[in-house]
DOZA-110303 format. One line per 5 residues: number of its first residue (from 1); their letters; for each residue x, y, z of N, C-alpha, C, CB. Coordinates in Angstrom, 1 decimal, m for minus. Atoms other than C-alpha are relative to their C-alpha. Glycine has a CB too. Layout:
NUM> A> X/Y/Z/X/Y/Z/X/Y/Z/X/Y/Z | ...
***
This chain:
1> XXXXX> 0.8/m1.2/0.0/0.0/0.0/0.0/0.9/1.2/0.0/m0.9/0.0/1.2 | m0.8/m1.3/0.1/1.4/3.4/m1.0/m0.3/0.9/1.2/m0.4/0.7/m1.3 | 0.2/m1.0/m1.2/2.0/5.9/1.8/m0.8/1.2/m0.4/1.4/0.4/0.5 | 0.8/m1.1/0.2/m0.3/8.8/2.1/0.8/1.3/m0.1/m1.1/0.2/1.1 | m0.8/m1.2/0.2/1.3/11.9/0.6/m0.9/1.2/0.3/0.6/0.1/m1.5
6> XXXXX> 0.9/m1.0/m0.4/m0.6/14.5/2.5/0.2/1.4/m0.7/0.0/0.2/1.5 | m0.3/m1.3/0.6/1.2/17.5/1.0/m0.6/0.1/m1.4/1.5/0.2/m0.1 | 0.5/0.0/1.4/0.2/16.5/m2.6/m1.5/m0.1/0.0/0.6/m1.2/m0.7 | 1.5/0.2/0.1/m3.4/15.3/m1.9/m0.7/1.2/0.6/m0.3/m1.3/0.7 | 0.7/m1.1/m0.7/m4.4/18.1/0.5/0.2/1.2/m0.9/0.6/0.2/1.4
11> XXXXX> m0.2/m1.1/0.8/m2.9/20.7/m1.8/m0.9/0.0/m1.2/1.5/0.1/m0.5 | 0.9/0.2/1.1/m4.9/19.3/m4.7/m1.4/0.4/0.3/0.0/m1.5/m0.5 | 1.4/m0.3/m0.4/m8.2/19.5/m2.9/m0.2/1.4/0.5/m0.5/m0.9/1.1 | 0.1/m1.4/m0.4/m7.5/22.9/m1.4/0.0/0.9/m1.2/1.2/0.4/0.9 | 0.0/m0.8/1.2/m6.8/24.3/m4.8/m1.3/m0.2/m0.8/1.2/m0.5/m1.0
16> XXXXX> 1.3/0.3/0.6/m10.0/22.6/m6.1/m1.1/0.9/0.7/m0.3/m1.5/0.0 | 1.0/m0.8/m0.7/m12.1/24.2/m3.4/0.1/1.5/m0.3/0.2/m0.2/1.6 | m0.2/m1.4/0.3/m10.5/27.6/m4.0/m0.6/0.4/m1.4/1.5/0.3/0.0 | 0.4/m0.3/1.4/m11.1/27.4/m7.8/m1.5/m0.1/m0.2/0.7/m1.0/m0.9 | 1.4/0.2/0.2/m14.7/26.2/m7.5/m0.9/0.8/1.0/m0.3/m1.5/0.2
21> XXXXX> 0.8/m0.8/m1.0/m15.7/28.4/m4.6/m0.9/m0.9/0.8/m0.8/1.1/m0.7 | 0.8/1.0/m0.6/m16.9/25.3/m2.8/m0.7/0.5/1.3/0.9/m1.2/0.3 | 0.5/m0.4/m1.3/m17.4/27.0/0.6/m0.6/1.4/0.0/1.1/m0.1/1.0 | 0.6/m1.3/0.1/m18.8/30.3/m0.7/m1.5/0.0/0.3/0.3/0.6/m1.4 | 1.4/m0.1/m0.3/m22.1/31.3/0.8/m0.7/0.7/m1.2/m0.3/0.9/1.3
26> XXXXX> 0.7/m0.5/1.2/m24.6/32.0/m2.1/m1.0/1.1/0.4/m0.7/m1.1/m0.7 | 1.0/m1.1/m0.2/m26.5/35.3/m2.2/m1.3/m0.4/m0.6/0.5/1.3/m0.7 | 1.4/0.3/0.4/m30.3/34.9/m2.5/m0.2/m1.5/m0.2/m0.3/0.8/m1.3 | 0.2/1.4/0.2/m30.1/31.2/m2.1/m1.3/m0.4/0.7/1.2/m0.8/0.8 | 1.3/0.4/m0.6/m33.4/29.4/m1.5/0.2/m0.9/1.2/m0.8/m0.8/m1.0
31> XXXXX> m0.2/0.9/m1.1/m31.7/27.2/1.1/m0.1/0.7/1.3/1.4/m0.6/m0.1 | 0.0/m0.7/m1.3/m32.1/27.9/4.8/1.4/0.5/0.4/m0.5/m1.0/1.1 | m1.3/m0.6/m0.3/m29.4/30.1/6.2/0.6/m0.5/1.3/m0.2/1.6/0.1 | m0.7/0.3/m1.2/m26.8/29.2/8.7/1.3/0.8/0.1/0.3/m1.6/0.1 | m1.1/m0.9/m0.2/m24.2/31.6/10.1/1.0/m0.6/1.0/m0.4/1.4/0.4
36> XXXXX> m1.0/0.5/m0.9/m21.0/30.2/11.6/1.0/1.1/0.2/0.7/m1.3/m0.5 | m0.9/m1.1/m0.2/m18.6/32.6/13.3/1.0/m0.4/1.1/m0.7/1.3/0.4 | m1.1/0.2/m1.0/m15.2/32.3/15.1/0.5/1.4/0.3/1.1/m1.0/m0.4 | m0.7/m1.2/m0.2/m13.3/35.1/16.7/1.1/0.2/m1.0/0.5/0.1/1.5 | m1.0/m0.3/1.0/m11.1/36.7/14.1/1.4/0.1/0.8/m0.3/1.2/m0.9
41> XXXXX> m1.3/m0.1/m0.7/m7.4/36.3/15.1/0.7/1.4/m0.1/1.0/m1.1/m0.5 | m0.9/m1.2/0.0/m5.1/39.2/16.1/1.2/m0.4/m0.8/0.3/0.5/1.4 | m1.2/0.3/0.7/m2.3/39.2/13.5/1.2/0.6/0.8/0.0/0.6/m1.4 | m1.0/m0.6/m0.8/0.0/40.0/16.4/1.1/m0.9/0.4/m0.6/0.5/1.3 | m1.1/0.9/m0.2/2.5/37.2/16.1/0.5/m0.5/m1.4/m0.5/m1.2/0.8
46> XXXXX> m0.6/0.4/1.2/4.7/35.6/13.5/m0.8/m1.2/m0.6/1.4/m0.5/0.2 | 0.8/1.1/0.5/2.2/32.7/13.1/m1.1/m0.4/0.9/0.9/m1.2/m0.4 | 1.1/0.5/m0.8/m0.8/30.8/14.5/0.6/m0.7/1.2/m0.9/m0.9/m0.8 | m0.4/0.8/m1.2/m0.7/29.3/18.0/m1.1/m1.1/0.1/0.0/0.8/1.3 | 0.8/1.2/0.0/m2.4/26.0/19.0/m1.5/0.4/0.3/0.5/m0.9/1.1
51> XXXXX> 1.3/m0.4/m0.3/m5.5/27.9/20.2/m0.9/0.3/m1.2/m0.1/1.2/0.9 | 0.8/m0.4/1.2/m6.5/29.0/16.7/m0.6/m1.3/m0.6/1.0/0.7/m1.0 | 0.6/1.2/0.6/m6.9/25.5/15.1/m0.9/m0.7/0.9/1.1/m0.9/m0.6 | 0.8/0.7/m1.0/m8.4/24.2/18.3/m1.5/0.5/m0.1/0.5/0.2/1.4 | 1.3/m0.5/0.0/m11.4/26.5/18.2/m0.6/0.0/m1.4/m0.1/1.4/0.6
56> XXXXX> 0.5/m0.1/1.4/m11.7/26.8/14.4/m0.4/m1.4/m0.5/1.1/0.6/m0.9 | 0.4/1.4/0.4/m11.8/23.0/14.0/m1.4/m0.3/0.4/1.1/m1.0/0.5 | 1.4/0.3/m0.5/m14.9/22.7/16.1/m1.1/0.6/m0.8/m0.1/0.5/1.4 | 1.0/m0.7/0.9/m16.8/25.3/14.1/0.0/m0.4/m1.4/0.2/1.5/0.1 | m0.1/0.5/1.3/m15.5/23.9/10.9/m0.8/m1.3/m0.2/1.5/m0.2/m0.4
61> XXXXX> 0.8/1.3/0.0/m17.0/20.5/11.7/m1.5/0.3/m0.1/0.3/m0.8/1.2 | 1.5/m0.4/0.0/m20.4/22.2/12.4/m0.4/0.5/m1.3/m0.2/1.0/1.2 | 0.3/m0.6/1.3/m20.2/24.2/9.2/m0.1/m1.0/m1.1/1.1/1.1/m0.4 | 0.1/1.0/1.0/m19.5/21.2/7.1/m1.2/m0.9/0.1/1.3/m0.9/0.0 | 1.2/0.8/m0.3/m22.3/19.2/8.8/m1.2/0.7/m0.5/m0.1/m0.3/1.5
66> XXXXX> 1.2/m0.8/0.4/m24.8/22.0/8.1/m0.1/0.1/m1.5/0.1/1.4/0.6 | 0.0/0.0/1.5/m23.8/22.2/4.4/m0.6/m1.3/m0.5/1.4/0.2/m0.5 | 0.5/1.3/0.5/m24.4/18.5/4.1/m1.5/m0.2/0.4/0.8/m1.1/0.8 | 1.4/0.1/m0.4/m27.8/19.0/5.8/m0.9/0.9/m0.9/m0.2/0.3/1.4 | 0.8/m0.9/1.0/m28.8/21.5/3.0/0.0/1.4/0.3/m1.3/m0.5/m0.1
71> XXXXX> 0.0/m1.4/m0.3/m28.0/24.8/4.6/1.0/0.8/m0.9/0.4/0.2/1.5 | m0.9/m0.9/0.6/m26.5/27.8/2.9/0.8/0.7/1.1/m0.8/1.1/m0.9 | m0.8/m0.3/m1.1/m23.6/28.3/5.3/0.9/1.2/m0.3/0.8/m1.2/0.5 | m0.9/m1.1/0.1/m21.8/31.6/5.8/1.0/m0.2/1.2/m0.7/1.4/0.1 | m1.0/0.3/m1.0/m18.5/30.8/7.6/1.2/0.9/m0.4/0.5/m1.5/0.0
76> XXXXX> m1.0/m1.0/0.4/m16.3/34.0/7.2/1.2/m0.1/0.9/m0.6/1.4/0.0 | m1.2/m0.1/m0.7/m12.8/34.7/8.3/0.6/1.4/m0.2/1.0/m1.1/m0.4 | m0.6/m1.3/0.2/m10.8/37.9/8.8/1.0/0.3/1.1/m1.1/1.1/0.1 | m1.1/m0.4/m0.9/m8.2/39.8/10.9/m0.4/1.1/0.9/1.3/0.3/m0.8 | 0.3/m1.1/m0.9/m8.8/41.8/14.0/1.3/0.8/0.2/m0.5/m0.5/1.4
81> XXXXX> m1.4/m0.6/0.2/m5.8/44.0/13.1/0.2/1.3/0.7/0.3/0.1/m1.4 | m0.2/m1.3/m0.7/m6.4/47.2/15.1/0.3/m0.3/1.4/m1.2/0.9/m0.2 | m0.1/0.0/m1.5/m5.5/47.9/18.7/1.3/m0.4/0.5/m1.0/m1.0/0.5 | m1.2/0.2/m0.7/m2.9/47.2/21.3/0.8/m1.3/m0.4/m0.2/0.0/1.4 | m0.9/1.2/0.3/m1.9/43.6/20.4/0.9/0.2/m1.2/m0.9/m1.2/m0.3
86> XXXXX> m0.8/m0.2/1.2/m0.8/44.6/16.9/1.1/1.1/0.3/m0.8/0.5/m1.2 | m0.9/m1.1/m0.4/0.8/47.8/18.3/1.2/m0.5/0.8/m0.7/1.1/0.7 | m1.0/0.6/m0.8/2.7/45.8/20.9/1.0/m0.8/m0.8/m0.6/m0.9/1.1 | m0.8/0.8/0.8/4.0/43.4/18.3/0.9/0.9/m0.9/m0.8/m1.0/m0.9 | m0.8/m0.9/0.8/5.2/46.3/16.1/1.1/0.6/0.8/m0.9/1.0/m0.7
91> XXXXX> m1.0/m0.6/m0.9/7.0/47.9/19.0/1.1/m1.0/0.3/m0.6/0.6/1.2 | m0.9/1.1/m0.4/8.5/44.6/20.1/1.0/m0.3/m1.1/m0.7/m1.2/0.4 | m0.9/0.4/1.1/9.9/43.8/16.6/0.6/1.2/m0.7/m0.8/m0.8/m1.0 | m0.6/m1.2/0.7/10.7/47.4/15.6/m0.4/0.2/m1.4/1.5/0.0/0.1 | 0.5/m0.1/1.4/8.6/47.3/12.5/m1.2/1.0/m0.1/m0.4/m1.4/m0.5
96> XXXXX> 1.2/m0.8/0.3/6.0/49.6/10.9/m1.2/m0.8/0.2/0.1/0.7/m1.4 | 1.3/0.8/m0.2/2.5/48.5/12.1/m0.6/m0.4/m1.3/m1.0/0.8/0.8 | 0.6/0.3/1.2/1.3/48.6/8.5/0.7/m1.2/m0.7/0.0/1.2/m1.0 | m0.8/1.0/0.6/4.1/46.4/7.3/m0.1/m1.4/0.7/1.5/0.4/0.0 | 0.1/1.2/m0.8/3.9/43.9/10.1/m1.4/m0.6/m0.1/0.4/0.2/1.5
101> XXXXX> 1.4/0.5/0.1/0.1/43.6/9.8/m0.1/m0.7/m1.3/m1.0/1.1/0.1 | 0.1/0.6/1.3/0.4/42.8/6.1/0.8/m1.3/0.0/0.5/0.9/m1.1 | m0.9/1.2/0.0/3.2/40.3/6.7/m0.7/m1.1/0.8/1.4/0.3/0.6 | 0.6/1.0/m0.8/1.4/38.5/9.5/m1.3/m0.6/m0.5/m0.2/0.6/1.4 | 1.3/0.5/0.6/m2.0/38.3/7.8/0.3/m0.9/m1.1/m0.9/1.2/m0.4
106> XXXXX> m0.4/0.9/1.1/m0.3/36.8/4.8/0.4/m1.4/0.5/1.1/0.6/m0.9 | m0.4/1.3/m0.6/1.3/34.1/7.0/m1.2/m0.7/0.6/1.0/0.3/1.1 | 1.1/0.6/m0.6/m1.9/33.5/8.9/m0.9/m0.7/m1.1/m0.8/1.0/0.8 | 0.9/0.5/1.1/m3.9/33.1/5.6/0.6/m1.3/m0.5/m0.1/1.1/m1.1 | m0.6/1.2/0.6/m1.4/30.6/4.2/m0.1/m1.2/1.0/1.5/0.3/m0.2
111> XXXXX> 0.1/1.0/m0.9/m1.4/28.6/7.4/m1.5/m0.6/0.2/0.5/0.4/1.4 | 1.3/0.4/m0.1/m5.2/28.5/7.7/m0.5/m0.8/m1.2/m1.0/1.2/0.2 | 0.3/0.8/1.2/m5.6/27.4/4.1/0.7/m1.3/0.0/0.4/0.9/m1.2 | m0.7/1.3/0.1/m3.0/24.7/4.5/m0.7/m1.0/1.0/1.4/0.2/0.5 | 0.7/0.9/m0.9/m5.1/23.2/7.4/m1.3/m0.5/m0.7/m0.4/0.7/1.3
116> XXXXX> 1.2/0.4/0.8/m8.1/23.1/5.0/m1.3/0.4/0.6/0.0/m1.5/m0.1 | 1.3/m0.5/m0.6/m10.7/25.0/7.0/m0.9/0.5/m1.2/0.2/1.2/1.0 | 1.0/m0.3/1.0/m13.9/25.6/5.0/m0.5/1.5/0.1/m1.2/m0.9/0.0 | 0.4/m1.4/m0.1/m13.9/29.4/5.4/m0.4/0.5/m1.4/1.2/0.9/0.5 | 0.4/m0.7/1.2/m15.6/31.6/2.8/1.0/1.1/m0.2/m1.5/0.5/0.0
121> XXXXX> m1.1/m1.0/0.2/m12.4/33.4/1.7/m0.4/1.2/m0.9/1.2/m0.7/m0.6 | 0.4/m1.2/0.9/m14.3/35.6/m0.8/m0.6/1.1/0.9/m1.1/m0.5/m0.9 | 0.5/m1.1/m0.9/m15.6/37.5/2.3/1.0/0.3/1.1/m1.3/m0.5/0.6 | m1.1/m0.3/m1.0/m12.3/37.9/4.1/m0.1/1.5/0.4/1.4/m0.3/m0.7 | 0.2/m1.3/m0.7/m12.4/40.9/6.5/1.3/0.4/0.6/m1.1/0.0/1.0
126> XXXXX> m1.1/m0.5/m0.7/m9.6/43.1/7.6/m0.4/1.3/0.7/1.3/0.3/m0.9 | 0.5/m1.2/m0.7/m10.4/45.7/10.3/0.8/1.3/m0.3/0.0/m0.2/1.5 | m0.8/m1.2/0.4/m7.7/48.1/9.0/m0.4/0.5/m1.4/1.5/m0.3/0.1 | 0.4/m0.4/1.4/m9.4/48.3/5.6/m1.1/1.1/0.2/m0.6/m1.2/m0.8 | 0.9/m1.1/m0.1/m11.2/51.7/5.2/m1.5/m0.4/m0.4/0.4/1.1/m0.8
131> XXXXX> 1.3/0.5/0.4/m14.1/49.8/3.5/m0.7/m0.7/1.2/0.1/m0.9/m1.2 | 0.6/0.7/m1.2/m14.6/47.9/6.8/m0.2/1.0/1.1/1.0/m1.1/0.5 | 0.1/m0.8/m1.2/m13.9/50.5/9.5/m0.9/1.2/m0.2/1.3/0.4/0.5 | 0.9/m1.0/0.2/m16.1/53.1/7.9/m1.4/m0.3/0.6/m0.2/0.4/m1.5 | 1.3/0.5/m0.6/m19.0/51.0/9.2/0.1/0.0/1.5/m0.4/m1.4/m0.5
136> XXXXX> m0.1/m0.1/m1.4/m17.7/50.8/12.7/m0.1/1.5/0.5/1.4/m0.6/0.5 | 0.1/m1.4/m0.3/m17.4/54.6/12.6/m1.5/0.4/m0.1/0.8/0.9/m0.9 | 1.4/m0.3/0.2/m21.0/54.8/11.3/m0.8/m0.5/1.1/m0.5/m0.6/m1.3 | 0.7/0.5/m1.1/m22.3/52.6/14.0/0.2/0.8/1.3/0.4/m1.5/0.3 | m0.2/m0.9/m1.2/m20.6/54.7/16.7/m0.8/1.3/m0.1/1.5/0.3/0.1
141> XXXXX> 0.7/m1.2/0.1/m22.2/57.8/15.3/m1.5/m0.2/0.3/0.2/0.6/m1.4 | 1.4/0.3/m0.3/m25.6/56.1/15.5/m0.2/m0.1/1.6/m0.5/m1.3/m0.7 | 0.1/0.1/m1.5/m24.9/55.3/19.2/0.0/1.4/0.6/1.2/m0.8/0.5 | m0.1/m1.3/m0.5/m23.9/58.9/19.7/m1.3/0.8/m0.1/1.2/0.8/m0.7 | 1.3/m0.7/0.3/m27.1/60.3/18.1/m1.1/m0.5/1.0/m0.4/m0.2/m1.4
146> XXXXX> 1.0/0.6/m0.8/m29.2/58.0/20.3/0.3/0.1/1.5/m0.2/m1.4/m0.4 | m0.4/m0.1/m1.4/m27.4/58.9/23.5/0.6/m1.3/0.7/m1.2/0.4/0.8 | m0.6/1.3/m0.6/m25.9/55.4/23.9/1.5/0.1/0.1/m0.4/m1.1/m0.9 | m1.5/m0.2/m0.1/m22.3/56.7/23.5/0.2/1.4/0.8/0.7/0.0/m1.4 | m0.2/m1.3/m0.8/m21.1/59.3/26.1/1.4/m0.1/0.6/m1.2/0.1/1.1
151> XXXXX> m1.3/m0.1/m0.6/m18.0/60.4/27.9/m0.3/0.1/1.5/0.8/1.3/m0.4 | 0.0/0.0/m1.5/m17.4/59.8/31.6/1.4/m0.2/0.6/m1.0/m1.2/0.5 | m1.3/0.1/m0.6/m14.5/60.0/34.0/m0.1/m1.3/0.9/0.3/1.2/0.9 | 0.0/1.3/m0.8/m13.7/56.5/35.4/1.5/m0.3/0.3/m0.7/m1.1/m0.8 | m1.4/0.5/m0.3/m10.7/54.8/37.0/0.4/m1.1/m1.0/0.0/m0.5/1.5
156> XXXXX> m0.5/1.0/0.9/m8.6/52.9/34.5/1.4/m0.5/0.4/m0.1/0.5/m1.4 | m1.4/0.4/m0.2/m5.4/50.9/34.5/0.9/0.9/m0.9/0.2/m1.5/m0.4 | m0.8/m0.9/0.7/m2.7/53.4/33.5/1.5/m0.4/0.2/m0.2/1.4/0.6 | m1.4/0.2/0.0/0.9/52.7/32.5/0.7/1.3/0.0/0.5/m1.0/m1.1 | m0.7/m1.4/0.0/3.0/55.8/33.5/1.2/0.0/m1.0/0.5/0.3/1.4
161> XXXXX> m1.1/0.0/0.9/5.8/54.7/31.2/m0.5/0.1/m1.5/0.9/m1.2/0.1 | 0.6/0.0/1.4/3.8/54.0/28.0/m1.0/1.0/m0.2/m0.5/m1.4/m0.4 | 1.0/m1.1/0.0/1.3/56.7/28.9/m1.2/m0.5/m0.8/0.6/1.2/m0.6 | 1.2/0.5/0.7/m1.7/54.6/27.8/m0.8/m0.8/1.0/0.4/m0.9/m1.2 | 0.9/0.8/m0.8/m4.7/52.9/29.3/0.1/m1.5/m0.4/m1.4/0.4/m0.1
166> XXXXX> m0.2/1.4/0.2/m4.6/49.1/29.7/m1.3/m0.8/0.4/1.2/m0.6/0.7 | 1.1/0.9/m0.4/m7.3/46.4/29.7/0.5/m0.8/1.1/m0.4/m0.9/m1.2 | m0.4/0.8/m1.1/m7.4/44.2/32.7/0.9/m1.2/m0.4/m1.2/m0.6/0.7 | m0.8/1.1/0.5/m5.9/41.4/30.6/1.4/0.3/m0.3/m0.7/m0.6/m1.3 | m1.3/m0.5/0.3/m2.9/43.5/29.9/0.8/0.4/1.2/0.0/1.2/m1.0
171> XXXXX> m0.7/m0.2/m1.3/m2.0/43.9/33.6/0.3/m1.4/0.6/m0.9/0.8/0.9 | m0.5/1.3/m0.5/0.1/41.0/34.8/0.7/0.2/1.3/1.0/m0.7/m1.0 | m0.5/m0.2/m1.4/0.8/40.8/38.6/0.2/1.5/0.3/1.4/m0.7/0.1 | m0.1/m1.4/m0.3/0.1/44.5/38.8/0.9/0.9/m0.8/0.4/0.2/1.4 | m1.0/m0.8/0.9/2.5/45.5/36.0/m0.5/m0.1/m1.4/1.4/m0.6/0.1
176> XXXXX> 0.3/m0.1/1.4/2.2/46.5/32.4/0.6/m1.2/m0.7/0.5/1.3/m0.6 | m0.5/1.1/0.8/2.4/43.5/30.1/1.1/0.3/m0.9/m1.2/m0.7/m0.7 | m0.9/m0.4/1.0/4.3/45.5/27.6/1.4/0.3/0.5/m0.5/1.2/m0.7 | m1.3/m0.5/m0.5/7.1/47.1/29.7/0.4/m0.4/1.4/0.1/1.5/m0.2 | m0.3/0.4/m1.4/6.8/45.7/33.2/m0.1/1.1/1.1/1.3/m0.6/0.0
181> XXXXX> 0.2/m1.1/m0.9/6.1/49.1/34.8/m1.2/m0.3/0.9/m0.1/1.3/m0.7 | 1.2/0.1/m0.9/3.8/49.0/37.9/m1.1/0.9/m0.5/0.4/0.4/1.5 | 1.2/m0.7/0.6/0.3/50.0/36.8/m0.7/0.8/1.1/m1.0/m1.0/m0.6 | 0.8/m0.9/m0.9/m1.6/52.9/38.5/m1.4/0.0/m0.4/0.6/1.4/0.0 | 1.4/m0.3/0.3/m5.3/53.5/38.8/m0.1/1.6/m0.1/m0.9/m0.5/1.2
186> XXXXX> 0.1/m1.4/0.2/m6.0/56.9/37.3/m1.4/0.3/m0.6/1.1/0.6/m1.0 | 1.3/m0.4/0.5/m9.3/58.7/36.6/0.2/0.7/m1.3/m0.7/0.9/1.0 | m0.1/m0.5/1.3/m9.5/59.4/32.9/m1.4/0.1/m0.7/0.9/m0.8/m0.9 | 1.3/m0.1/0.8/m12.3/60.6/30.6/0.0/m1.0/m1.1/m0.1/1.5/m0.6 | 0.0/1.1/1.0/m13.3/57.7/28.4/m1.4/0.1/m0.7/0.2/m1.3/0.7
191> XXXXX> 1.2/0.2/0.7/m15.9/57.0/25.8/m0.7/m1.3/0.5/0.2/m0.1/m1.6 | 0.8/1.1/m0.6/m18.6/54.7/27.2/m1.2/m0.4/m0.9/m0.4/0.3/1.4 | 1.2/0.5/0.7/m21.4/52.6/25.6/m1.0/m0.5/1.0/0.4/m1.1/m1.0 | 1.0/0.3/m1.0/m24.6/52.3/27.6/m0.7/m1.3/m0.3/m1.1/1.1/0.0 | 0.6/1.3/0.3/m25.1/48.6/27.1/m0.8/m0.4/1.2/1.2/m1.0/m0.2
196> XXXXX> 0.8/0.4/m1.1/m26.6/48.4/30.6/m1.5/0.3/m0.3/0.4/0.8/1.2 | 1.4/m0.3/0.4/m29.8/49.9/29.0/m0.6/m1.2/m0.6/m0.1/1.2/m0.9 | 0.5/1.1/0.7/m30.1/46.6/27.2/0.2/m1.3/0.8/0.6/m0.2/m1.3 | m0.3/1.2/m0.8/m29.2/44.3/30.1/m1.2/m0.9/0.2/0.5/0.4/1.4 | 1.2/0.8/m0.2/m32.8/43.2/30.7/m0.3/m0.9/m1.3/m1.2/0.9/0.3
201> XXXXX> 0.3/0.7/1.3/m33.3/42.3/27.0/1.0/m1.1/m0.3/m0.1/1.0/m1.1 | m1.0/0.9/0.3/m30.0/40.6/26.6/m0.1/m1.2/0.9/1.4/0.6/0.2 | 0.1/1.1/m0.9/m30.6/38.5/29.7/m1.2/m0.9/m0.3/m0.2/0.6/1.4 | 1.2/0.8/0.4/m34.1/37.4/28.7/0.1/m0.7/m1.3/m1.3/0.9/0.0 | m0.1/0.6/1.3/m33.2/36.7/25.1/0.9/m1.3/0.1/0.6/1.0/m1.0
206> XXXXX> m0.8/1.3/m0.1/m30.7/34.0/26.3/m0.9/m1.2/0.2/1.0/0.2/1.2 | 1.0/1.1/m0.2/m33.8/31.9/27.2/m0.5/m0.5/m1.4/m1.2/0.5/0.8 | 0.6/0.4/1.3/m34.7/31.8/23.5/1.1/m0.7/m0.9/m0.5/1.2/m0.7 | m1.1/0.6/0.9/m31.3/30.4/22.1/0.4/m1.3/0.6/1.2/1.0/m0.1 | m0.4/1.3/m0.3/m30.0/26.9/22.1/1.5/0.0/0.4/m0.3/m1.0/m1.1
211> XXXXX> m1.4/0.0/m0.4/m26.7/27.5/24.0/0.1/m1.0/1.2/0.4/1.4/0.5 | m0.3/0.8/m1.1/m25.1/25.2/26.5/m0.2/0.8/1.3/1.5/m0.6/0.0 | 0.3/m0.8/m1.3/m26.0/26.1/30.2/1.2/0.8/0.4/m0.4/m1.0/1.0 | m1.2/m0.7/m0.5/m22.4/27.1/31.0/0.3/1.2/m0.9/1.2/m1.0/0.0 | m0.2/m1.1/0.9/m22.3/29.4/28.0/m1.0/1.1/0.4/m0.1/m0.4/m1.5
216> XXXXX> 1.0/m1.0/m0.4/m25.5/31.1/29.1/0.4/0.6/1.3/m1.4/m0.7/0.1 | m0.5/m0.6/m1.3/m24.1/31.5/32.6/1.1/1.0/m0.2/0.4/m1.2/0.9 | m1.1/m0.9/0.2/m21.0/33.1/31.3/m0.5/1.3/m0.7/1.1/m0.6/m1.0 | 0.5/m1.2/0.6/m23.0/35.5/29.1/m0.8/0.8/1.0/m1.0/m0.4/m1.1 | 0.8/m0.7/m1.0/m25.3/36.4/32.0/1.0/0.8/1.0/m0.9/m0.9/0.8
221> XXXXX> m0.9/m0.7/m0.9/m22.3/37.2/34.2/0.7/1.1/m0.7/1.1/m1.0/0.5 | m0.6/m1.1/0.8/m20.8/39.3/31.4/m1.0/1.1/m0.1/0.4/m0.5/m1.4 | 1.0/m1.1/0.1/m24.0/41.2/30.9/m0.1/0.8/1.4/m1.4/m0.6/m0.3 | m0.1/m0.7/m1.3/m23.9/41.9/34.7/m1.3/0.7/0.4/1.1/1.0/0.0 | 1.2/m0.6/m0.4/m27.6/42.6/35.1/m0.1/0.1/1.6/m1.2/m0.8/m0.5
226> XXXXX> 0.1/m0.3/m1.4/m28.1/44.2/38.6/m1.1/0.9/0.3/1.4/0.5/0.5 | 1.1/m0.9/m0.4/m31.2/45.5/40.2/0.2/0.6/1.4/m1.3/m0.9/0.1 | m0.3/m0.6/m1.3/m29.7/46.3/43.6/m1.0/m0.6/1.0/m0.1/1.5/0.0 | 0.9/0.5/m1.0/m31.5/45.7/46.9/m0.3/1.2/1.0/0.7/m1.2/0.8 | 0.3/m1.0/m1.0/m33.3/47.9/49.5/m0.3/m0.8/1.3/m1.2/0.8/m0.5
231> XXXXX> 0.2/0.7/m1.3/m33.2/46.8/53.1/m0.4/1.0/1.1/1.4/m0.7/0.5 | 0.5/m0.9/m1.1/m35.1/48.4/56.0/0.3/m0.7/1.3/m1.5/0.3/m0.1 | m0.3/0.5/m1.3/m33.8/47.9/59.5/m0.9/0.7/1.1/1.5/0.3/0.4 | 0.8/m0.5/m1.0/m36.1/48.3/62.5/0.9/0.3/1.2/m1.1/m1.0/0.4 | m0.9/m0.4/m1.2/m34.4/50.3/65.4/m0.9/0.0/1.2/0.7/1.3/m0.3
236> XXXXX> 0.9/0.0/m1.2/m36.0/49.5/68.8/0.3/1.2/0.8/0.2/m1.3/0.8 | m0.2/m1.2/m0.9/m36.6/52.3/71.3/0.6/m0.5/1.2/m1.4/0.6/0.3 | m0.7/0.5/m1.1/m34.0/51.7/73.9/m0.5/0.7/1.3/1.5/0.3/m0.1 | 0.7/m0.6/m1.2/m35.9/54.1/76.3/1.0/0.7/0.9/m0.6/m1.1/0.8 | m0.9/m0.7/m0.8/m32.8/55.9/77.5/0.8/0.9/m0.9/0.9/m0.9/0.8
241> XXXXX> m0.8/m1.0/0.7/m30.7/58.9/76.5/1.5/m0.3/0.3/m0.4/1.4/0.4 | m1.4/0.2/m0.2/m27.0/58.3/75.9/0.7/1.3/m0.3/0.5/m1.1/m1.0 | m0.7/m1.3/0.1/m24.8/61.4/76.4/1.4/m0.2/m0.1/m0.3/0.9/1.2 | m1.4/0.1/0.2/m21.3/62.0/75.4/0.7/1.3/0.2/0.3/m0.6/m1.5 | m0.7/m1.2/m0.2/m18.8/64.5/76.6/1.4/m0.2/m0.5/0.0/0.4/1.4
246> XXXXX> m1.4/0.0/0.6/m15.4/65.4/74.9/0.9/m0.2/1.2/0.3/1.2/m0.7 | m1.0/0.2/m1.0/m12.5/64.1/77.0/0.8/1.2/0.2/1.0/m1.2/m0.3 | m0.9/m1.1/m0.3/m10.3/66.6/78.7/1.4/m0.3/m0.5/0.0/0.4/1.5 | m1.4/0.2/0.5/m6.6/67.1/77.9/0.6/m1.1/0.7/0.8/1.3/0.2 | m0.7/1.1/m0.7/m5.7/64.6/80.5/m0.7/m1.4/m0.3/m0.1/0.2/1.5
251> XXX> 0.6/1.2/0.4/m8.0/62.0/78.9/m1.1/m0.4/1.0/1.1/m1.1/0.0 | 1.0/0.4/m0.9/m10.6/62.0/81.7/m1.3/0.8/m0.3/0.4/0.3/1.5 | 1.3/m0.7/0.1/m14.3/62.9/81.5/m0.3/0.9/1.1/m1.1/m1.0/m0.2
***
């Protein structure tokens, strides 16, 4: 029996899928729709890590199964290329962020295709593309018009060396993940989104979706719906007057 030449056979089928558009979602298809989505990777490293194929493989299996069941499946892929992860990598390697983003996304794309995931590459997204981020800007303006985006002074994690705010995930043992400087809490004016106005709806709508119980619990904790509590204490009448006099200089009453 001949040995399995995975490089030759897999490359053949990957080229065939690309040429035929096998995994492209069809516009205006009469088939029932199914939308598969994974978190787009940060192109903030020289290549993929094990966590990428781990999560993408699970959704790829579901997407292929749904196609076989007759669904018109949209399974897109893209690059979450803005923000501190990419900036940190550019600073660490001493490269222009634009250059390193292009280089890393090219590497990620090649690696993902070599694994054979059934992404719809015709709909590839890059958050640094003006055709993409014009819509994030448009959405923010709609929030602003509706009073859902506002400025407020809040305490944030502040790196005094890099002079930037940090997410909780970027603080390691009380220090800046980037430079190791102890992080301070500083009150800064920040743009805020009033998602708490939708906490009730988000919480109730979880009852209508077919998620695993642990996923629903994680979502509810993230939503953080809180109604508070009002407590009334009954104070009994002790029936006596308690008086207090300031101590004298010698400490005696």
